C-alpha positions as CSV (number, residue, x, y, z in Angstrom):
1,M,-45.7,-85.2,88.3
2,K,-46.1,-87.8,85.6
3,K,-43.4,-90.4,85.1
4,V,-41.3,-89.8,82.0
5,E,-40.3,-92.9,80.0
6,N,-36.6,-93.0,79.6
7,E,-36.3,-93.7,75.8
8,N,-32.6,-93.1,75.4
9,F,-33.0,-89.5,74.2
10,D,-30.2,-87.8,72.3
11,V,-31.1,-84.3,73.6
12,I,-33.0,-83.2,76.7
13,V,-34.1,-79.6,76.7
14,I,-34.9,-78.1,80.2
15,G,-37.3,-75.3,80.0
16,G,-40.2,-74.8,77.6
17,G,-40.0,-71.1,77.0
18,P,-39.5,-69.6,73.5
19,G,-35.8,-70.5,73.3
20,G,-36.4,-74.0,74.6
21,M,-39.2,-74.7,72.1
22,M,-37.1,-73.5,69.2
23,A,-34.1,-75.5,70.4
24,A,-36.2,-78.7,70.9
25,G,-37.8,-78.4,67.4
26,R,-34.4,-77.7,65.7
27,A,-32.6,-80.6,67.4
28,A,-35.4,-82.9,66.3
29,E,-35.4,-81.5,62.8
30,S,-31.6,-82.2,62.8
31,G,-32.3,-85.9,63.5
32,A,-32.1,-86.2,67.2
33,K,-34.5,-87.8,69.6
34,V,-35.6,-85.0,71.8
35,L,-37.3,-84.6,75.2
36,L,-38.5,-81.2,76.3
37,L,-39.2,-80.8,80.1
38,E,-41.2,-78.0,81.5
39,K,-42.1,-77.5,85.2
40,N,-45.2,-75.5,84.5
41,P,-48.5,-77.2,83.5
42,A,-48.1,-75.8,80.0
43,L,-45.3,-74.5,77.7
44,G,-44.5,-70.8,77.1
45,K,-46.2,-69.1,80.0
46,K,-43.9,-66.0,79.8
47,L,-44.1,-66.0,75.9
48,L,-47.9,-65.7,76.1
49,L,-47.5,-62.6,78.3
50,S,-44.8,-61.0,76.2
51,G,-45.5,-57.8,74.3
52,G,-48.7,-57.2,76.3
53,G,-50.0,-60.5,75.0
54,R,-48.9,-59.7,71.4
55,S,-45.3,-61.0,71.3
56,N,-42.9,-58.6,69.6
57,I,-41.0,-61.5,67.9
58,T,-38.1,-59.6,66.4
59,N,-37.0,-56.2,65.0
60,N,-36.9,-55.8,61.3
61,E,-33.2,-55.1,60.9
62,L,-31.8,-57.6,58.4
63,S,-28.2,-56.5,58.7
64,V,-26.6,-58.7,61.4
65,R,-24.0,-56.0,62.2
66,K,-26.6,-53.3,62.6
67,F,-28.8,-55.6,64.7
68,L,-26.0,-56.5,67.0
69,E,-25.0,-52.9,67.6
70,K,-28.1,-52.8,69.9
71,F,-26.3,-55.3,72.2
72,K,-23.5,-52.8,72.7
73,G,-20.0,-54.3,73.2
74,K,-21.3,-57.8,73.7
75,G,-22.7,-58.0,70.2
76,K,-19.3,-59.0,68.7
77,F,-19.6,-62.3,70.5
78,L,-22.8,-63.2,68.7
79,F,-22.0,-62.5,65.1
80,S,-21.5,-66.2,64.3
81,A,-24.8,-67.3,65.9
82,F,-26.8,-64.5,64.2
83,S,-25.2,-65.2,60.9
84,Q,-26.6,-68.8,61.2
85,F,-30.1,-67.7,62.2
86,G,-30.9,-64.1,62.3
87,V,-33.9,-61.8,61.6
88,G,-34.5,-63.0,58.0
89,E,-34.4,-66.6,59.1
90,T,-36.8,-65.9,61.9
91,L,-39.3,-64.3,59.7
92,D,-39.0,-67.1,57.2
93,F,-39.5,-69.6,60.0
94,F,-42.7,-68.2,61.3
95,H,-44.2,-67.5,57.9
96,A,-43.5,-71.1,56.9
97,H,-45.2,-72.3,60.1
98,G,-48.5,-70.5,59.3
99,M,-47.9,-67.3,61.2
100,P,-48.0,-64.1,59.0
101,T,-46.4,-61.0,60.6
102,K,-46.9,-57.3,60.6
103,L,-44.4,-54.4,60.9
104,E,-45.0,-51.6,63.3
105,A,-43.1,-48.5,64.4
106,E,-39.3,-48.7,65.2
107,G,-39.1,-52.0,63.2
108,R,-41.1,-54.0,65.7
109,V,-42.5,-57.2,64.2
110,F,-45.7,-58.8,65.6
111,P,-47.9,-61.7,64.5
112,K,-50.6,-60.4,62.2
113,T,-53.2,-61.8,64.6
114,E,-51.7,-59.6,67.4
115,R,-51.9,-62.6,69.6
116,S,-49.0,-64.3,71.4
117,A,-50.9,-67.5,71.1
118,S,-50.1,-67.5,67.3
119,V,-46.3,-67.6,68.1
120,H,-46.9,-70.4,70.6
121,D,-49.0,-72.3,68.1
122,A,-46.3,-72.1,65.4
123,L,-43.7,-73.5,67.8
124,R,-45.9,-76.3,68.9
125,V,-46.6,-77.2,65.2
126,Y,-42.8,-77.2,64.6
127,M,-42.1,-79.5,67.5
128,K,-45.0,-81.9,66.7
129,K,-43.9,-82.1,63.1
130,W,-40.4,-83.4,64.1
131,G,-41.5,-85.6,67.0
132,V,-40.4,-83.8,70.0
133,V,-41.6,-85.5,73.2
134,V,-43.0,-82.9,75.6
135,H,-43.6,-83.4,79.3
136,C,-45.0,-80.6,81.4
137,N,-45.3,-80.7,85.2
138,S,-41.8,-82.1,85.1
139,E,-39.5,-80.2,87.4
140,V,-35.8,-80.8,87.3
141,S,-34.0,-80.8,90.6
142,G,-30.5,-80.9,89.3
143,F,-27.8,-82.6,87.1
144,Q,-25.9,-85.8,87.8
145,T,-22.2,-85.7,87.1
146,V,-19.4,-88.3,87.1
147,N,-15.8,-87.1,87.2
148,G,-17.0,-83.7,86.3
149,A,-19.0,-84.8,83.2
150,I,-22.8,-84.5,83.0
151,V,-24.4,-88.0,82.7
152,G,-28.0,-87.3,83.6
153,I,-30.6,-85.2,85.3
154,K,-32.9,-85.8,88.3
155,L,-36.5,-84.8,88.5
156,K,-38.3,-83.7,91.6
157,N,-40.2,-87.0,91.7
158,G,-36.9,-88.8,92.0
159,Q,-36.7,-90.1,88.5
160,H,-33.4,-90.1,86.6
161,L,-33.1,-89.3,82.9
162,S,-30.1,-89.3,80.6
163,A,-29.2,-88.1,77.1
164,R,-26.1,-87.4,75.0
165,S,-26.6,-83.6,75.2
166,Y,-28.5,-81.1,77.4
167,I,-29.9,-77.7,76.5
168,L,-30.5,-75.4,79.5
169,S,-33.3,-72.9,78.8
170,T,-34.6,-72.2,82.3
171,G,-34.6,-68.4,81.8
172,G,-33.4,-65.8,84.3
173,T,-35.2,-64.5,87.3
174,S,-37.6,-62.0,85.7
175,R,-41.3,-62.7,86.2
176,P,-40.8,-65.6,88.7
177,D,-44.6,-66.2,88.6
178,T,-44.0,-67.7,85.1
179,G,-41.4,-70.2,86.5
180,S,-38.2,-68.2,86.0
181,T,-36.9,-68.7,89.5
182,G,-33.2,-68.9,88.8
183,D,-32.8,-72.7,89.2
184,G,-30.4,-72.8,86.2
185,F,-28.0,-70.3,87.8
186,Q,-27.6,-72.5,90.9
187,W,-26.8,-75.6,88.8
188,L,-24.3,-73.7,86.7
189,K,-22.5,-72.4,89.7
190,K,-21.9,-76.0,90.8
191,F,-20.5,-76.7,87.4
192,G,-17.9,-74.0,87.8
193,H,-19.6,-71.3,85.8
194,S,-19.6,-67.8,87.1
195,V,-23.0,-66.1,87.3
196,R,-23.4,-62.3,87.6
197,Q,-26.1,-61.5,90.1
198,P,-29.3,-60.8,88.1
199,T,-30.9,-57.4,88.3
200,P,-33.9,-55.9,86.5
201,A,-32.9,-54.5,83.1
202,L,-36.1,-53.7,81.2
203,V,-38.6,-52.6,83.9
204,P,-41.3,-49.9,84.5
205,I,-40.4,-47.0,86.9
206,R,-42.2,-45.4,89.8
207,T,-42.7,-41.6,89.8
208,K,-43.5,-39.2,92.6
209,E,-46.1,-36.9,91.0
210,M,-49.6,-38.2,91.9
211,W,-51.3,-36.3,89.1
212,A,-49.5,-38.4,86.6
213,H,-50.8,-41.6,88.2
214,K,-54.3,-40.5,87.1
215,L,-53.3,-41.0,83.5
216,T,-53.1,-44.8,83.8
217,G,-53.4,-46.4,80.4
218,I,-52.6,-43.3,78.4
219,S,-49.8,-43.8,75.8
220,F,-47.9,-41.6,73.4
221,K,-46.5,-43.3,70.3
222,E,-43.6,-40.9,70.1
223,A,-42.2,-39.0,73.0
224,K,-38.7,-37.8,74.0
225,A,-37.5,-38.4,77.5
226,S,-34.4,-36.8,78.9
227,M,-32.7,-37.8,82.2
228,L,-31.0,-35.2,84.3
229,Q,-29.1,-35.4,87.6
230,N,-28.2,-32.2,89.4
231,G,-29.4,-30.3,86.4
232,V,-26.9,-32.1,84.1
233,P,-28.3,-34.0,81.1
234,Q,-27.4,-37.7,81.2
235,R,-29.2,-39.4,78.4
236,T,-32.1,-38.7,75.9
237,R,-34.2,-41.2,74.0
238,T,-37.3,-41.2,71.8
239,G,-40.0,-43.8,71.7
240,K,-43.4,-44.9,73.0
241,I,-44.3,-44.2,76.6
242,L,-47.2,-45.5,78.8
243,F,-48.5,-43.9,81.9
244,T,-49.3,-46.3,84.7
245,H,-50.9,-46.1,88.2
246,I,-47.5,-45.8,89.8
247,G,-45.4,-44.2,87.1
248,L,-44.3,-44.9,83.6
249,S,-43.7,-47.9,81.3
250,G,-43.6,-48.5,77.5
251,P,-40.6,-49.3,75.3
252,L,-38.9,-45.9,75.8
253,I,-39.0,-46.1,79.6
254,L,-38.1,-49.8,79.7
255,N,-35.0,-49.0,77.6
256,M,-34.0,-46.2,80.1
257,S,-34.9,-48.0,83.3
258,K,-31.5,-49.6,83.9
259,D,-29.7,-46.1,83.6
260,I,-32.4,-44.5,85.8
261,G,-31.9,-47.2,88.4
262,E,-28.1,-46.6,88.4
263,L,-28.4,-42.8,88.6
264,L,-30.8,-43.1,91.6
265,K,-28.0,-44.7,93.6
266,Y,-26.2,-41.3,93.5
267,G,-29.1,-38.9,94.1
268,K,-32.3,-37.4,92.8
269,V,-33.1,-37.8,89.1
270,A,-35.4,-35.7,86.9
271,L,-37.1,-37.1,83.8
272,V,-38.3,-34.5,81.4
273,L,-40.9,-35.6,78.7
274,D,-41.5,-33.9,75.4
275,L,-44.8,-35.2,74.1
276,F,-44.3,-33.5,70.7
277,P,-40.7,-34.1,69.8
278,R,-41.1,-33.5,66.1
279,L,-42.2,-29.9,66.7
280,D,-40.3,-27.0,68.3
281,H,-42.1,-24.5,70.5
282,G,-43.0,-22.3,67.6
283,A,-44.4,-25.1,65.4
284,L,-46.4,-26.5,68.2
285,D,-47.8,-23.1,69.0
286,R,-48.9,-22.7,65.4
287,S,-50.5,-26.1,65.4
288,F,-52.5,-25.1,68.5
289,Q,-53.5,-21.8,66.9
290,A,-54.9,-23.7,63.9
291,T,-56.9,-26.0,66.2
292,F,-58.1,-23.0,68.3
293,Q,-59.1,-21.1,65.2
294,K,-61.2,-24.1,63.9
295,L,-62.9,-24.4,67.3
296,Q,-62.9,-20.8,68.4
297,N,-66.5,-20.8,69.8
298,K,-65.9,-23.8,72.1
299,K,-64.6,-23.7,75.6
300,L,-60.9,-24.5,76.4
301,K,-61.8,-27.7,78.3
302,N,-63.7,-29.0,75.3
303,V,-60.9,-28.3,72.9
304,L,-58.0,-29.7,74.9
305,P,-59.1,-33.3,74.0
306,E,-58.2,-32.4,70.4
307,I,-54.6,-32.0,71.5
308,V,-54.1,-34.7,74.1
309,P,-56.1,-37.8,75.3
310,A,-59.3,-36.9,77.1
311,A,-58.2,-38.1,80.5
312,F,-55.1,-35.9,80.2
313,A,-57.1,-33.0,78.9
314,R,-59.3,-33.0,82.0
315,L,-56.3,-32.5,84.2
316,L,-54.6,-29.7,82.3
317,P,-56.7,-26.6,83.3
318,E,-56.3,-27.2,87.1
319,L,-52.7,-28.4,86.7
320,L,-51.7,-25.3,84.6
321,K,-54.0,-22.9,86.4
322,L,-56.0,-22.2,83.2
323,D,-59.7,-21.4,83.0
324,G,-61.2,-24.4,81.3
325,N,-64.5,-22.6,80.8
326,K,-62.9,-19.7,78.9
327,E,-63.9,-19.6,75.2
328,I,-61.1,-20.4,72.9
329,N,-61.2,-17.1,71.1
330,K,-60.4,-15.4,74.4
331,V,-57.4,-17.5,75.3
332,S,-54.3,-15.3,75.3
333,R,-51.0,-16.1,73.7
334,T,-49.5,-16.2,77.1
335,E,-52.0,-18.9,78.2
336,R,-51.4,-20.8,75.0
337,M,-47.6,-20.8,75.6
338,V,-48.1,-22.1,79.1
339,L,-49.7,-25.2,77.5
340,V,-47.0,-25.4,74.8
341,K,-44.1,-25.2,77.3
342,F,-45.7,-27.8,79.6
343,L,-46.3,-30.4,76.9
344,K,-42.7,-29.9,75.6
345,A,-41.1,-30.3,79.1
346,I,-43.1,-32.3,81.6
347,S,-40.9,-32.8,84.6
348,L,-41.4,-36.0,86.5
349,T,-39.4,-37.5,89.4
350,P,-38.4,-41.1,89.3
351,T,-38.4,-42.7,92.8
352,G,-37.3,-46.2,91.8
353,V,-37.6,-49.1,89.4
354,L,-39.9,-52.0,89.8
355,G,-38.3,-55.4,90.8
356,L,-37.7,-58.7,89.1
357,E,-41.4,-59.6,89.4
358,K,-42.2,-57.0,86.7
359,A,-39.0,-57.1,84.6
360,V,-39.2,-58.0,81.0
361,V,-35.5,-58.9,80.9
362,I,-32.8,-59.2,83.5
363,S,-29.2,-58.1,83.4
364,G,-27.0,-60.8,84.7
365,G,-26.3,-64.5,84.3
366,V,-23.5,-66.5,82.7
367,P,-20.9,-64.4,80.9
368,L,-20.6,-64.8,77.1
369,T,-16.9,-65.6,77.6
370,E,-17.9,-68.9,79.2
371,V,-20.0,-69.9,76.2
372,D,-18.8,-70.9,72.7
373,T,-21.2,-68.6,70.9
374,R,-20.7,-70.3,67.6
375,T,-22.5,-73.3,69.0
376,M,-23.9,-72.1,72.4
377,R,-22.0,-74.9,74.1
378,S,-20.7,-74.4,77.6
379,K,-16.9,-74.1,77.8
380,K,-17.1,-75.9,81.1
381,H,-19.0,-79.0,79.9
382,G,-18.9,-80.3,76.3
383,N,-22.4,-81.7,76.3
384,L,-24.2,-78.7,77.9
385,Y,-25.7,-75.8,75.8
386,L,-26.9,-72.5,77.2
387,I,-29.5,-70.3,75.6
388,G,-31.8,-67.3,76.2
389,D,-32.0,-65.4,79.5
390,I,-29.5,-67.8,81.2
391,I,-26.8,-65.8,79.4
392,D,-25.7,-62.3,80.6
393,I,-26.4,-59.9,77.8
394,D,-28.3,-56.6,77.9
395,R,-30.6,-55.8,75.0
396,P,-33.2,-53.2,74.4
397,S,-36.9,-53.5,74.1
398,G,-38.2,-53.8,70.6
399,G,-38.0,-57.5,69.6
400,Y,-34.4,-58.0,70.6
401,S,-35.1,-60.4,73.5
402,L,-37.2,-62.9,71.6
403,Q,-34.8,-62.8,68.7
404,F,-32.0,-63.6,71.1
405,C,-34.0,-66.7,72.1
406,W,-34.8,-67.8,68.6
407,T,-31.1,-67.4,67.5
408,T,-29.5,-69.1,70.5
409,G,-32.2,-71.8,70.6
410,W,-31.8,-72.7,66.9
411,V,-28.0,-72.7,67.1
412,A,-27.9,-74.8,70.3
413,G,-30.5,-77.3,68.8
414,T,-28.4,-77.7,65.7
415,Y,-25.2,-78.5,67.5
416,A,-26.6,-80.5,70.4
417,A,-28.1,-82.9,67.8
418,K,-24.8,-83.7,66.3
419,K,-23.0,-86.9,67.3
420,S,-19.5,-86.1,68.4
């Protein structure tokens, strides 16, 4: 660990993830002398993995009120912060720092390059422009306090550093391989903050049916998933799904995973997938008839890839007890309806959700009631600011997590730079 020169910094940011980089850049832009400490060899390890390596930076909902509805009841706490730096400001920021964006389904915004490295680069350019001092391989072991006030931090190498204000951006406990090991929670407990035990919030699920595991990598851009327990419908959502070697993932499943995990505590859960949610049974049947008519001299097994991805098509004849070698013009309506009904109601059995090691976002952390969300300042310590995953707030997949980091980071950086 390299020795850090103590240059009488105004602000020290602990954690070089997306929120930390934004906070450091903003504090420096606001006139503060800023030090950013990261325990990994490089900044933004989790950011580079986000969105499958593409980084879904925000969701294109410019109305603050509508955007915050996705945070459920806790959104009301964040209105001031998002009014200062919301979706529009985020898009302006990245465009101004040389990163054009593209809009995809459900309002998801990605860098036009489709590379998380572009987001990373824009933040590095921002910090460099305003003179942020960055030190990686610099692990913090804790805070120093005198009479309850924070007066400094201690590094693992024994070095002591001090600043006027501190921004804690250590993340939660999701993807601990990226450095999010919950250190910040332990420090905050010592400061008198309450911390709700972190649990996985957005996470893939395991399913029982082995045949579905053979569909690894197959995705459907729009599917409908319905949860049932004891035959009683619980919740239905529509969105993108991805089949994996152990179950299901994709934005739709991630957004349902917390509810599935809760229901599994009380018994067996059924997950019913409709792969053609825009068509009722009759319309889907007519669509299949048109395809069959066009390819009437081919065998069923060679026509099914026109309906579903090839790997899925290869499984269907055996799965549905259909003769794949039968010529299409000899396939009966009854056989066709077997296919229609299956694709409109594929029943899978969730057996569990993956752990924190695969979670995109955790549920848990410091309650919003212990944070002044106009400034992101801790209500326990006047010179400590909390941002990103350290705060307990559930949000859906679709750009909401990174937007939460941009907003809280920018606001904390603004106020931490101010001299009281």
